[in-house]
C-alpha positions as CSV (number, residue, x, y, z in Angstrom):
1,M,-33.1,40.1,0.2
2,D,-32.7,38.6,-3.3
3,E,-35.5,36.3,-4.3
4,D,-33.1,33.3,-5.4
5,L,-31.5,32.8,-1.9
6,V,-33.1,30.5,0.5
7,T,-32.6,29.9,4.2
8,I,-29.9,27.8,5.5
9,G,-32.9,25.5,6.9
10,V,-34.7,25.2,3.5
11,F,-31.0,24.4,1.9
12,A,-30.4,21.9,4.4
13,R,-33.5,20.2,3.7
14,R,-32.6,20.2,-0.1
15,S,-29.2,19.1,0.1
16,W,-29.3,16.4,2.3
17,L,-27.0,18.2,4.6
18,S,-27.5,19.3,8.2
19,P,-27.4,23.0,9.1
20,K,-24.4,21.8,11.6
21,A,-22.5,20.4,8.4
22,L,-23.5,23.5,6.3
23,R,-21.6,25.4,9.2
24,L,-18.7,23.1,9.1
25,Y,-18.2,23.5,5.7
26,E,-18.3,26.9,5.7
27,R,-15.7,27.0,8.4
28,Q,-13.5,24.8,6.2
29,G,-14.0,27.1,3.1
30,L,-15.6,24.2,1.2
31,L,-19.4,25.5,0.8
32,L,-19.8,29.3,1.7
33,P,-23.3,31.0,2.1
34,A,-24.0,33.3,-1.0
35,A,-24.9,35.8,1.9
36,V,-24.7,36.4,5.8
37,D,-27.0,38.8,7.5
38,E,-24.5,41.1,9.1
39,H,-27.4,42.0,11.8
40,N,-28.5,38.4,12.9
41,G,-26.1,36.3,11.5
42,Y,-28.5,34.2,9.3
43,R,-27.1,32.3,6.3
44,W,-28.4,32.3,2.8
45,Y,-27.8,29.8,-0.2
46,R,-28.6,30.2,-3.7
47,E,-30.3,27.2,-5.7
48,E,-27.1,26.7,-7.8
49,Q,-25.3,25.9,-4.9
50,L,-27.4,22.9,-4.5
51,E,-25.6,20.3,-6.8
52,T,-21.9,21.2,-4.8
53,A,-23.9,20.5,-1.6
54,R,-25.4,17.2,-2.7
55,L,-21.9,16.2,-4.3
56,I,-20.5,16.9,-1.0
57,A,-23.3,14.9,0.8
58,R,-22.7,12.1,-1.4
59,L,-18.8,12.2,-0.9
60,R,-19.1,12.3,2.7
61,R,-21.3,9.0,2.6
62,L,-18.1,7.4,1.5
63,A,-16.2,8.3,4.6
64,M,-14.2,10.7,2.6
65,P,-11.9,13.1,4.3
66,L,-12.6,16.7,4.0
67,T,-9.4,17.5,2.4
68,T,-10.2,15.1,-0.2
69,V,-13.7,16.2,-0.7
70,A,-12.3,19.9,-1.0
71,A,-10.0,18.9,-4.2
72,I,-12.8,17.2,-5.6
73,V,-15.2,20.1,-5.4
74,A,-12.3,22.5,-6.7
75,A,-11.4,20.3,-9.4
76,G,-12.3,22.0,-12.7
77,D,-14.0,19.6,-14.7
78,A,-16.0,16.2,-14.3
79,Q,-13.2,13.9,-15.7
80,T,-10.7,15.3,-13.0
81,R,-13.5,14.8,-10.2
82,A,-14.2,11.2,-11.6
83,D,-10.6,10.6,-11.6
84,L,-10.2,11.6,-8.0
85,I,-13.0,9.6,-6.7
86,G,-11.7,6.6,-8.7
87,D,-8.2,7.1,-7.0
88,Y,-10.0,7.6,-3.5
89,W,-11.9,4.5,-3.9
90,S,-8.8,2.4,-5.0
91,T,-7.2,3.4,-2.0
92,Q,-9.7,2.2,0.2
93,E,-10.2,-1.1,-1.7
94,H,-6.7,-1.8,-1.0
95,A,-6.8,-0.6,2.6
96,T,-10.1,-2.7,3.1
97,A,-8.1,-6.0,1.5
98,V,-4.9,-5.1,3.5
99,R,-7.0,-5.2,6.8
100,R,-9.0,-8.4,5.6
101,E,-5.7,-10.4,5.6
102,L,-4.8,-8.9,8.8
103,V,-7.8,-10.2,10.5
104,T,-6.9,-13.7,8.9
105,H,-3.4,-13.6,9.9
106,L,-4.4,-12.5,13.7
107,R,-7.3,-15.1,14.2
108,R,-4.8,-17.6,12.9
109,R,-2.1,-16.6,15.3
110,L,-4.7,-15.9,18.0
111,L,-6.1,-19.8,17.5
112,D,-2.9,-21.3,17.1
113,D,-4.4,-23.1,14.0
114,P,-1.6,-24.7,11.7
115,E,-4.1,-26.3,9.5
116,G,-4.7,-22.4,8.3
117,F,-1.4,-22.5,6.7
118,T,-2.8,-25.0,4.0
119,M,-4.3,-22.1,2.1
120,Y,-0.6,-21.4,0.9
121,D,0.4,-23.8,-2.0
122,V,4.2,-24.1,-1.4
123,K,6.5,-25.3,-4.5
124,V,10.2,-25.8,-4.9
125,R,12.3,-24.3,-7.6
126,D,15.9,-23.9,-8.7
127,V,17.4,-20.6,-8.6
128,P,20.5,-19.9,-10.8
129,E,23.4,-18.1,-9.9
130,Q,23.2,-14.3,-9.9
131,T,25.3,-11.3,-9.8
132,V,23.5,-8.6,-7.5
133,L,23.9,-5.1,-6.8
134,T,23.2,-5.1,-3.1
135,E,22.6,-2.8,0.1
136,Q,22.4,-3.7,3.5
137,R,21.5,-2.3,6.7
138,H,20.1,-3.0,10.0
139,V,16.4,-1.6,10.1
140,K,13.6,-2.3,12.3
141,V,9.9,-3.2,10.7
142,Q,8.9,0.5,11.2
143,D,11.6,2.0,9.0
144,L,11.5,-0.7,6.8
145,Q,9.3,0.5,3.9
146,T,11.3,3.9,3.9
147,W,14.7,2.5,3.8
148,S,13.7,-0.1,1.1
149,D,12.1,2.3,-1.4
150,E,15.4,4.9,-0.9
151,A,17.5,1.9,-1.6
152,V,15.7,0.3,-4.5
153,G,15.9,3.6,-6.1
154,R,19.8,3.9,-5.3
155,L,20.5,0.5,-6.9
156,L,18.1,1.3,-9.9
157,K,20.3,4.4,-10.5
158,A,23.3,2.0,-9.9
159,A,22.1,-0.6,-12.3
160,S,21.9,2.1,-15.0
161,G,25.9,1.9,-15.1
162,H,25.4,-1.7,-16.5
163,G,24.3,-2.2,-20.4
164,D,21.3,-4.6,-19.5
165,G,20.2,-2.8,-16.5
166,V,18.4,-5.0,-14.0
167,V,17.7,-8.5,-15.4
168,G,15.6,-9.9,-12.7
169,P,13.3,-9.3,-9.9
170,C,14.2,-7.4,-6.9
171,F,14.6,-9.7,-3.7
172,I,14.8,-8.8,-0.2
173,I,16.8,-11.3,2.2
174,Y,16.4,-11.2,6.0
175,H,19.6,-12.3,7.6
176,G,18.0,-11.8,10.8
177,E,14.4,-11.3,12.3
178,V,13.0,-8.1,11.5
179,N,9.9,-6.6,13.8
180,E,9.3,-3.6,16.3
181,D,12.5,-4.9,18.3
182,S,14.8,-6.6,16.0
183,D,16.8,-5.0,13.0
184,G,17.9,-7.8,10.8
185,P,20.0,-7.0,9.0
186,V,18.2,-6.6,5.7
187,E,19.8,-6.9,2.4
188,I,18.1,-5.6,-0.9
189,C,19.4,-7.5,-4.3
190,L,19.1,-6.3,-8.0
191,P,20.1,-8.8,-10.4
192,I,22.5,-7.4,-13.2
193,N,25.0,-8.6,-15.9
194,P,28.2,-7.0,-14.7
195,T,29.3,-5.5,-17.7
196,G,30.0,-1.7,-16.5
197,S,30.9,0.1,-13.4
198,A,28.1,0.5,-10.8
199,D,28.1,2.9,-7.4
200,A,27.0,0.0,-5.5
201,A,28.1,-3.3,-4.0
202,I,28.2,-6.1,-5.9
203,R,28.0,-9.7,-5.0
204,V,27.3,-13.2,-6.4
205,E,24.3,-15.0,-5.0
206,P,24.8,-18.8,-5.4
207,A,22.8,-21.4,-7.1
208,H,20.2,-22.9,-5.0
209,R,16.9,-24.5,-4.6
210,E,14.1,-23.1,-2.7
211,A,10.6,-23.6,-1.3
212,Y,8.4,-20.5,-1.9
213,T,4.4,-19.5,-1.9
214,R,3.0,-16.8,-4.2
215,I,1.2,-14.0,-2.3
216,I,-0.9,-11.3,-3.4
217,K,-0.5,-7.3,-2.9
218,A,-2.8,-7.3,0.0
219,Q,-0.7,-10.1,1.9
220,V,2.6,-8.4,1.5
221,A,1.8,-5.6,4.5
222,Y,3.6,-6.3,8.0
223,P,2.3,-8.6,10.1
224,Q,-0.1,-10.4,8.0
225,I,3.1,-11.7,5.5
226,L,4.3,-13.4,8.5
227,S,1.6,-16.0,7.8
228,A,3.2,-16.8,4.5
229,F,6.9,-17.0,6.1
230,D,5.1,-19.2,8.7
231,A,3.7,-21.7,6.3
232,V,6.7,-22.2,3.8
233,A,8.9,-22.7,7.1
234,Q,6.3,-25.0,8.6
235,W,6.2,-27.1,5.2
236,V,10.1,-26.8,5.0
237,S,10.2,-28.3,8.6
238,S,7.6,-31.1,7.6
239,Q,10.0,-32.3,4.7
240,G,12.5,-32.8,7.4
241,L,15.0,-30.2,6.6
242,P,16.6,-27.2,8.0
243,V,14.8,-23.7,8.2
244,S,16.9,-21.3,6.5
245,P,18.3,-18.6,8.4
246,A,17.9,-15.9,5.5
247,P,14.3,-16.4,3.9
248,R,13.6,-13.7,1.3
249,E,10.7,-11.7,-0.7
250,V,11.1,-11.7,-4.3
251,Y,9.1,-9.3,-5.9
252,F,8.6,-10.1,-9.5
253,A,5.6,-7.6,-10.6
254,D,4.9,-3.7,-10.7
255,F,4.2,-3.5,-7.2
256,G,2.7,0.2,-7.5
257,A,0.3,-0.9,-10.4
258,A,-1.1,-4.1,-8.8
259,A,-4.1,-4.5,-7.7
260,P,-4.7,-5.6,-4.1
261,S,-5.8,-8.9,-5.5
262,D,-3.0,-9.4,-7.7
263,E,-0.1,-11.8,-7.2
264,V,3.2,-9.5,-6.8
265,C,5.7,-11.2,-4.3
266,D,7.2,-14.7,-3.4
267,V,7.8,-15.7,0.1
268,A,11.1,-18.0,-0.2
269,F,13.2,-20.1,1.9
270,P,16.5,-21.6,0.5
271,L,17.0,-25.4,0.7
272,D,20.7,-25.8,-0.1
């Protein structure tokens, strides 16, 4: 046997991986033994495999899925590996922030805590008349994200038929309740200057005043975003005003590029 080879037991101790884990990674094609005895099945590893094994051990301590670990191990250079680790951690930070907001929302709902809504700073503003490209559909919450992404893509393409393109933030109007059982309808609107032709419906959104609160990206996910809707509706009601049947989300920032703590959306209720 090659003198550079060590047994699976020795390699396990030096790599911080158990023999059981090493056998799993072998089956996954992630870390193959340098040699396998054809008579007794003993596994042998080389010293130079320790760096990869220790990298795998550290990545698994991050609860990283094996598919992601495999992509990092297979990457050809240190920069690519570092970028992949950074991408994974950004995703985890966002998921943690979303779960944190969901816990806050659930506790508020379970405790029926109206004081919890004071965390939302509700303001009032005037919104001018806007000409918008629009698409509307009955859709339940489980299908809302997919449809809205596709609809925005279609409307952006249609907006290119106008010289100025999109001239204001995209907003989503809920003309009815949207949840696991109710389907709205929902309307997506892109403000434009109507200077050309476009393959999409066009209408005028009237000027109005609206009450709104600004939320961060981590608060946008359903159902925690309902806390923001409840807070604004409660504020409107406390002013002795009727609560609008057409609340909306106004997206004023690049949602994809935003960090979990970045402000990206206004939850608004028209007052007129």
